[in-house]
Structures are given as structure tokens and as C-alpha cells.
C-alpha positions, -999 to 999 in steps of 0.1 A, spaced: 109 -569 -11 99 -537 5 82 -544 40 57 -519 56 60 -505 91 28 -522 103 40 -558 89 73 -551 108 55 -544 141 35 -575 138 63 -599 131 76 -603 170 40 -616 177 38 -638 151 74 -653 163 59 -654 200 28 -674 186 52 -699 168 75 -705 195 46 -711 221 30 -739 198 63 -763 204 46 -796 202 32 -785 165 52 -790 135 29 -773 111 10 -740 118 -19 -725 97 -21 -687 90 -56 -692 103 -48 -701 139 -20 -675 138 -49 -651 129 -71 -661 154 -45 -660 182 -40 -620 172 -73 -612 159 -61 -605 126 -75 -617 92 -59 -648 76 -53 -630 44 -32 -601 66 -10 -629 81 -4 -646 49 6 -614 34 31 -607 63 45 -640 59 53 -637 24 73 -608 30 98 -625 50 99 -662 40 97 -682 8 76 -712 25 43 -714 8 26 -739 34 9 -772 28 -30 -777 20 -49 -787 52 -14 -786 72 0 -750 71 33 -739 74 63 -756 88 66 -741 122 107 -743 124 109 -729 89 88 -701 97 109 -692 132 139 -694 112 129 -669 85 113 -645 107 142 -645 131 168 -641 104 145 -612 91 149 -597 124 184 -605 129 176 -623 160 215 -638 159 227 -603 159 223 -594 196 221 -555 204 235 -540 234 213 -510 248 215 -487 275 189 -472 298 195 -434 308 174 -426 340 173 -451 367 141 -444 382 112 -465 385 104 -471 351 145 -472 342 151 -498 369 119 -519 358 133 -518 322 165 -533 333 152 -559 352 129 -570 327 137 -606 312 112 -611 284 128 -589 255 137 -608 225 169 -627 225 187 -599 203 183 -570 229 205 -569 256 203 -541 282 236 -541 295 236 -509 319 222 -478 333 231 -439 338 220 -414 360 227 -381 377 215 -395 411 248 -410 426 226 -428 449 211 -452 423 246 -456 411 251 -479 441 237 -505 418 267 -520 397 246 -519 363 239 -479 370 267 -453 362 270 -414 364 262 -398 332 298 -384 331 311 -418 324 283 -421 294 303 -409 263 336 -430 273 314 -462 279 292 -457 249 323 -451 225 340 -480 239 314 -504 238 302 -495 204 264 -489 219 238 -473 193 205 -477 212 195 -459 242 164 -459 263 152 -426 277 136 -426 311 143 -394 325 122 -364 338 104 -343 312 126 -313 322 156 -332 314 146 -350 284 157 -327 254 191 -318 275 198 -356 280 187 -365 243 211 -339 229 241 -355 249 231 -390 235 232 -378 200 266 -359 207 279 -396 217 270 -413 189 233 -429 198 214 -432 168 183 -447 182 160 -436 211 134 -453 228 115 -423 244 95 -431 275 91 -392 283 62 -370 274 86 -345 253 87 -347 217 125 -348 212 142 -329 188 169 -349 170 189 -349 136 177 -367 103 199 -399 111 185 -405 148 156 -425 151 130 -419 178 103 -445 191 82 -429 215 62 -448 242 39 -424 260 23 -445 289 -3 -420 298 -13 -414 263 -18 -451 259 -37 -452 291 -59 -426 282 -69 -443 247 -74 -477 263 -99 -458 288 -114 -437 260 -120 -474 239 -135 -492 268 -160 -463 275 -169 -465 237 -173 -499 239 -197 -499 269 -219 -472 253 
């Protein structure tokens, strides 16, 4: 069954809710919807895309079965190794972050500043190609300064990276077979401020 991008983006949130309700055998779509401020119909449609469980009247879905189905769809059992390029404050924070889902493993970082390479997990950029190829890495988190973003992106593409989580403010030019997910922190904060002001008008 085809699944929309919006549904795919909601699945990790469903998984977190289900895992937090560890004392419950059954969980209703209504409860999940309430916790995420979604409609019950939306939740049921999303779950139907990834699970064969139909739920029981007045009980809801078997929690463990739903967790199993969502994790299978998201391939949680298949751990993906990821690198960070740019070991500044954002890069270091991401490398130390412990709450990524179990299928994501940030194994090392890279930077041009050799002082940052005193960290045992940070390597000079000239080691990038050999380590990426040797460890079969396909995803990179990009946290370099804006002026270096496209140049480093081009390097990542040349060494075989196929997915880039972009924390820079630069629109990256990549080949069609490379996926970029942009995470513009400044724009997100700007939208939050705008929405808050609108709510208070």
C-alpha cells in the first residue's frame, strides 16, 4: 500500500506514544489522537497503512502488535550508521544526543578544524572518503557554516552519500538520486513567533 509523506512523518510519534503506555495491553486510536492533537479518523487511516490489526470494540488496538507493525514498517531492526559533517556546536550536540530512534546510530563526525578532532569521534575531512567507503555510510548530517555548505555537499555526493539532513540555511544543489531533508532552525523559530503572535491577536 502506498503511504503519504505526512503519514510517514507521523509514525515515529505514534511509536513514542505506544511505547510510553507500557502498562496498557490495548490502546485506542482516540487516545493516540488526543495526545497528538489529531483526529481519530486520521490516526485510524495512518495505522491501517502499516498494520493489519483492526482493533477490538471498546478496547482498541493491541499495543504490542501495533509497535511491532510500525517498527517493521520503519525497519527499526535495521540500524543505519550516520555521520555528522561540521563538529561545531550543533554538530557536537547532535553527536551527543541520546534520544534518536534505535535504528539510527551516529558513529562519527568530520571537521576541517583539527582542534575539534581531539574528540575521538571527530576526524579530519580528508579522512571522509576512506571511512565512508570502508564503513558503507550513506547518510550525513550537514552542520557546516553556510559559506561551505555547497562545497561540502558536493564532497559528500562524490564519496557516495545518498541522504543529507541539512542544518544549514543553504538550498543544496544535488543530483536526483540524493535526498535532502532541510532543517532550518531560524525559519522554524520565525514561524513559531508568528503563530504565537497570531494566537494573541
